[in-house]
C-alpha positions as CSV (number, residue, x, y, z in Angstrom):
1,Q,0.0,0.0,0.0
2,V,2.7,2.4,1.0
3,Q,6.3,2.4,-0.1
4,L,9.3,4.5,1.0
5,V,12.3,4.4,-1.2
6,E,15.6,6.0,-0.2
7,S,18.5,7.1,-2.5
8,G,21.7,9.0,-2.3
9,G,23.9,6.9,0.0
10,G,27.4,6.0,-0.9
11,L,31.1,6.2,0.2
12,V,32.5,9.5,1.2
13,Q,35.6,10.7,2.9
14,A,35.5,12.3,6.4
15,G,34.6,15.9,6.1
16,G,32.5,15.3,2.9
17,S,28.8,15.7,2.3
18,L,25.9,13.5,1.1
19,R,22.3,14.3,0.4
20,L,19.8,11.5,1.0
21,S,16.3,11.5,-0.5
22,C,13.2,9.5,0.3
23,E,10.0,9.4,-1.6
24,A,6.8,8.0,-0.1
25,S,4.2,6.6,-2.5
26,G,1.0,4.6,-2.5
27,S,-2.4,5.1,-0.9
28,I,-1.4,8.1,1.2
29,F,-4.1,10.4,2.7
30,S,-1.9,12.6,4.7
31,I,1.7,12.7,6.2
32,N,2.2,13.9,9.7
33,A,5.9,13.6,10.2
34,M,8.9,12.3,8.3
35,G,12.4,11.5,9.4
36,W,15.5,9.5,9.3
37,G,17.0,6.8,11.4
38,R,20.5,5.3,11.4
39,Q,21.2,1.6,11.9
40,V,24.6,0.3,12.9
41,P,25.2,-3.5,13.4
42,G,24.9,-4.5,17.0
43,K,23.1,-1.3,18.0
44,Q,19.5,0.0,18.1
45,R,18.3,2.2,15.4
46,E,18.6,5.8,16.4
47,S,16.8,8.8,15.1
48,V,19.1,11.3,13.4
49,A,16.5,13.8,12.2
50,S,12.7,14.4,12.3
51,L,10.4,16.9,10.7
52,T,6.7,17.4,11.6
53,S,4.1,18.7,9.3
54,G,4.2,22.0,11.2
55,G,7.9,22.4,10.4
56,S,9.4,21.5,13.8
57,T,12.7,19.7,13.5
58,N,14.6,17.6,16.0
59,Y,18.2,16.3,15.9
60,P,20.4,14.5,18.4
61,D,23.4,16.3,19.6
62,S,25.7,14.0,17.6
63,V,24.5,15.5,14.3
64,K,23.2,18.9,15.3
65,G,24.7,21.6,13.1
66,R,25.8,19.1,10.5
67,F,22.6,17.4,9.3
68,T,19.6,19.3,7.9
69,I,16.2,17.7,7.2
70,S,13.8,19.2,4.7
71,R,10.7,18.1,2.9
72,D,8.8,18.7,-0.4
73,N,5.2,18.2,0.6
74,G,4.1,18.2,-3.0
75,K,6.3,15.2,-3.8
76,N,5.9,13.4,-0.4
77,T,9.7,13.5,-0.3
78,V,12.0,14.1,2.6
79,Y,15.7,15.0,2.3
80,L,18.7,14.7,4.6
81,Q,21.6,17.0,3.9
82,M,24.7,15.6,5.7
83,N,27.8,17.8,6.0
84,S,31.1,17.4,7.8
85,L,30.6,13.7,7.8
86,K,32.5,11.6,10.4
87,P,33.4,7.9,10.3
88,E,30.9,7.4,13.2
89,D,28.1,8.5,10.9
90,T,28.5,5.3,9.0
91,G,25.4,3.1,8.9
92,V,22.3,2.2,7.0
93,Y,20.0,5.2,6.9
94,H,16.2,4.5,6.8
95,C,13.6,7.1,6.3
96,Y,10.2,6.9,7.9
97,A,6.8,8.5,7.5
98,N,4.1,8.8,10.1
99,L,1.0,8.9,7.9
100,R,-2.6,8.0,7.3
101,T,-3.7,5.9,4.4
102,G,-6.7,5.5,2.1
103,S,-9.6,7.8,2.8
104,G,-8.2,9.1,6.0
105,Y,-10.0,7.0,8.6
106,G,-8.1,5.3,11.2
107,S,-4.9,6.3,13.1
108,N,-1.5,7.3,11.8
109,T,1.0,4.6,11.3
110,N,4.8,4.6,10.9
111,Y,6.2,3.2,7.7
112,W,9.9,2.6,7.1
113,G,12.0,2.4,4.0
114,Q,14.6,-0.4,3.2
115,G,17.5,1.9,3.8
116,T,20.5,3.2,2.0
117,Q,24.1,2.6,3.1
118,V,26.3,5.5,4.1
119,T,30.0,4.8,4.6
120,V,32.4,7.5,5.8
121,S,36.1,6.7,5.5
122,S,38.7,8.3,7.7
């Protein structure tokens, strides 16, 4: 019913930049919030950026000032601009959307994408 597809990952040297994109498609009535999580083997997935429909953003201290989340509502797409990348930013980046499907009845649900690999070399 709903798909989230990420793109833009890759290999970059420390200090470099990458821009991730994620498009949500399918039977979407409305999107409340979108964001990005980072998965590293052996650790829990952590949120690295979130953006509500009202425009509020949230970042953990580890990426604040380096990562910027933005959204194109017309395209149901969320972006993550990552600057001054560090080796510890390496991981699989998954986007998510908190949304309502179909005709709009029912509660909001979180959907996740498959992820895109980001590798930062030292």
